C-alpha positions in Angstrom: 122.7 107.1 128.1 123.9 103.8 126.7 120.5 102.2 126.5 119.4 104.8 124.0 122.2 104.0 121.5 121.8 101.7 118.6 122.1 98.1 119.7 124.1 95.3 117.9 122.4 94.2 114.8 119.6 91.7 115.2 119.6 90.8 111.5 122.8 89.0 111.4 124.9 86.4 113.4 121.8 84.6 114.7 122.1 81.3 116.4 120.1 79.0 114.1 119.5 76.5 116.9 117.8 79.1 119.2 114.2 79.9 118.7 113.7 83.7 118.6 110.4 85.4 119.1 108.5 88.3 117.7 107.9 91.2 120.1 104.5 92.8 119.9 103.5 95.8 122.1 100.7 98.2 122.8 99.5 100.4 125.6 97.1 97.7 126.7 94.8 95.0 125.2 94.4 96.7 121.9 97.4 95.0 120.4 95.6 91.6 120.9 93.9 92.4 117.6 97.3 92.4 116.0 98.4 89.4 118.0 95.5 87.4 116.6 96.3 88.3 113.1 99.9 87.2 113.6 98.6 83.9 115.0 96.6 83.5 111.8 99.3 84.6 109.3 102.4 83.2 111.1 101.2 80.2 113.2 104.7 78.8 113.5 106.1 81.9 115.2 106.5 82.4 119.0 105.6 85.8 120.5 106.3 88.0 123.5 103.4 90.5 124.1 104.0 93.6 126.1 101.1 95.9 127.3 102.2 99.2 128.8 99.1 99.3 131.0 100.6 101.4 133.8 100.8 104.3 131.4 97.7 103.9 129.2 96.1 105.6 127.4 98.8 106.7 125.1 96.3 108.8 123.0 96.7 112.0 125.1 100.5 111.8 125.5 103.1 114.0 124.0 105.5 112.9 121.3 108.4 113.1 123.7 106.6 110.9 126.2 105.7 108.3 123.6 109.2 108.2 122.2 110.7 107.6 125.6 108.1 104.9 126.4 108.8 103.2 123.1 112.5 103.4 123.6 112.2 101.7 127.0 110.0 98.9 125.5 112.2 98.3 122.5 115.3 98.2 124.8 113.5 95.6 126.9 112.6 93.6 123.8 116.2 93.7 122.6 117.2 92.3 126.0 114.8 89.4 125.3 116.6 88.8 122.0 113.5 89.1 119.8 114.1 89.0 116.1 111.5 91.6 115.2 109.2 94.1 116.9 105.6 94.8 115.7 104.3 98.2 117.0 100.7 97.3 117.7 100.0 100.9 118.6 99.1 103.5 116.1 100.0 106.4 118.5 103.5 105.0 118.9 103.8 104.6 115.1 102.5 108.1 114.4 104.7 109.9 117.0 107.8 107.9 117.6 108.5 105.1 115.1 110.7 107.1 112.8 112.9 108.3 115.6 113.1 104.9 117.3 114.0 103.1 114.1 117.2 105.2 113.9 118.2 104.1 117.4 117.8 100.3 117.0 118.9 98.0 114.2 116.3 95.2 114.6 113.3 95.4 112.3 110.4 97.5 113.8 107.2 97.4 111.9 104.3 99.9 112.2 100.6 99.9 111.4 100.0 103.1 109.6 101.6 102.6 106.2 100.1 99.0 105.7 96.7 100.4 106.8 97.0 103.4 104.4 97.9 101.1 101.5 94.9 98.9 102.2 92.6 101.9 102.6 93.3 103.4 99.2 92.4 100.1 97.5 89.0 100.3 99.1 87.8 103.8 98.4 88.5 107.5 97.8 86.6 109.0 100.7 88.4 107.7 103.8 87.5 108.2 107.4 89.9 107.4 110.2 89.0 106.8 113.9 92.0 107.2 116.0 93.4 108.4 119.4 93.6 112.2 119.7 97.4 112.1 119.4 97.2 110.0 116.2 94.5 112.2 114.7 96.4 115.4 115.5 99.6 114.0 114.0 97.9 113.7 110.6 99.9 110.5 110.2 97.2 108.6 108.3 96.4 111.5 106.0 100.0 111.8 105.1 100.5 108.1 104.5 97.3 107.8 102.5 98.3 110.8 100.3 101.7 109.3 99.8 100.0 106.3 98.2 97.2 108.2 96.4 97.1 112.0 96.6 93.5 112.0 95.1 91.9 110.4 98.2 90.1 112.6 100.7 90.7 111.9 104.3 88.9 112.8 107.5 90.3 111.9 110.9 88.4 111.9 114.2 90.1 111.7 117.6 88.3 109.3 120.0 89.5 109.9 123.6 86.9 107.7 125.3 87.3 104.5 123.3 90.5 103.1 124.8 89.4 103.6 128.5 86.0 102.1 127.8 87.6 99.0 126.1 90.2 98.6 128.9 87.4 98.7 131.4 85.7 95.9 129.5 82.7 98.1 128.5 82.8 97.5 124.8 79.1 96.6 124.7 77.7 99.1 127.1 74.9 101.3 125.8 77.0 104.3 126.7 79.8 103.1 124.4 77.3 103.0 121.5 76.3 106.6 122.2 80.0 107.6 122.2 80.5 105.7 118.9 77.6 107.5 117.3 79.1 110.8 118.3 82.5 110.0 116.9 81.1 108.6 113.6 78.7 111.5 113.0 81.2 113.9 111.2 82.5 111.0 109.1 79.1 110.0 108.0 78.3 113.6 107.1 81.2 113.4 104.7 79.7 110.3 103.1 82.9 108.2 103.6 83.2 105.0 101.7 86.0 103.6 103.8 86.7 103.6 107.5 90.1 102.8 109.0 90.5 101.5 112.5 93.3 103.9 113.5 93.9 102.3 116.9 94.4 98.6 117.6 91.8 98.8 120.4 89.0 99.7 118.0 88.4 96.3 116.3 87.1 95.3 119.8 84.2 97.7 118.9 83.7 96.1 115.5 80.1 94.9 116.2 79.0 98.3 117.5 80.7 100.2 114.7 79.3 98.0 112.0 75.8 98.4 113.4 76.1 102.1 112.9 77.5 102.1 109.4 76.0 101.5 105.9 77.0 98.2 104.2 78.5 100.4 101.6 81.3 101.5 103.9 84.4 99.3 103.7 86.2 98.7 107.0 90.0 98.5 107.1 91.8 96.9 110.1 95.6 97.6 109.8 96.3 94.6 112.0 95.6 92.3 109.1 98.0 94.2 106.9 100.9 94.6 109.4 100.7 90.8 110.0 101.2 90.3 106.2 104.1 92.8 106.3 105.7 90.9 109.2 105.5 87.7 107.1 107.1 89.4 104.2 109.9 90.8 106.3 110.7 87.5 107.9 110.8 85.8 104.5 113.1 88.6 103.2 115.5 88.2 106.2 115.4 84.5 106.2 114.2 84.4 109.8 111.1 82.3 109.6 110.7 79.9 112.5 111.6 76.3 111.7 110.4 74.9 115.0 107.1 74.5 116.8 105.9 77.7 118.5 105.9 78.0 122.3 103.1 79.6 124.3 102.9 83.4 124.0 104.6 85.2 126.9 102.4 88.1 128.2 104.0 90.9 130.1 102.5 94.2 131.4 103.8 97.3 133.3 100.6 97.5 135.3 98.2 95.0 136.9 98.6 91.5 135.5 95.2 90.5 136.9 93.3 93.4 135.2 95.0 92.7 131.9 94.2 89.0 132.1 90.5 89.8 132.9 90.1 92.1 130.0 92.1 90.0 127.5 90.3 86.8 128.2 87.2 87.4 125.9 89.5 88.4 123.1 92.0 85.5 123.5 89.4 82.8 124.4 91.4 81.8 127.4 92.9 83.5 130.6 96.5 84.3 129.9 99.3 84.0 132.4 100.6 87.5 132.8 103.9 88.8 134.2 104.6 92.2 135.6 107.7 93.9 134.2 109.3 97.1 135.4 111.0 98.7 132.5 113.2 101.1 134.5 114.5 98.7 137.2 117.2 96.7 135.5 114.5 95.3 133.1 113.6 92.5 135.5 110.2 91.0 136.3 108.7 92.1 139.6 106.3 90.1 141.8 102.9 90.6 140.4 101.6 91.7 143.8 103.6 94.9 143.7 
């Protein structure tokens, strides 16, 4: 199928008078943690955010499913003429990023390697909370050992976290109970560093910090992928030279639900479009 072939290069032949955006995507609101870091690190850049809310959670999906989802999303981003895509989804990074990078020529950044590099600077006994798919892939363990083979790594799959966050239940007593359960095996290993292996999990920062010793260092890969994006734009000479425009929010599911859940994290209620990735890549009426 032609949409799966490599697209024309997005690194050359740019129109300098046209403002190009950065594409950021996740399965839902989790990628807002990455979006906020990009706002801080690259305040001059304009952004399109896509949440694949019709198909979340990604954490229990197969590699084949995630690869196809990511292919559809990057194809849509390419049609919007973005200059870069930030994969604000660890599961997509772990299961599909290597394959998808071979199919598209625009820069596609992932979270896992920047997160791994940051983790090894913090400690030697590293715990990773992640979706089941990311944990089972061993992507963080491999990335950390590539940087420092002497580190010990323990990964825990957390299937309930993403649905709880997407249901706006981050501060429920039940969520704290679930967090205690997921952290228990890591605390038994006396970890000195904890990596948020899913972009949703910083939304649980207050809960998780209350359950951890002050000696445990927390690593949010969102911070580090934003830095990587800044470095890549500088290297490619694609930094924005004009004032940013408002972020365009798009979802594959309910715009109203996304706006409701995203509001506390954004500090405002976003205007959200519904996008159907497999129907000529055109927006649909949000009532559908």
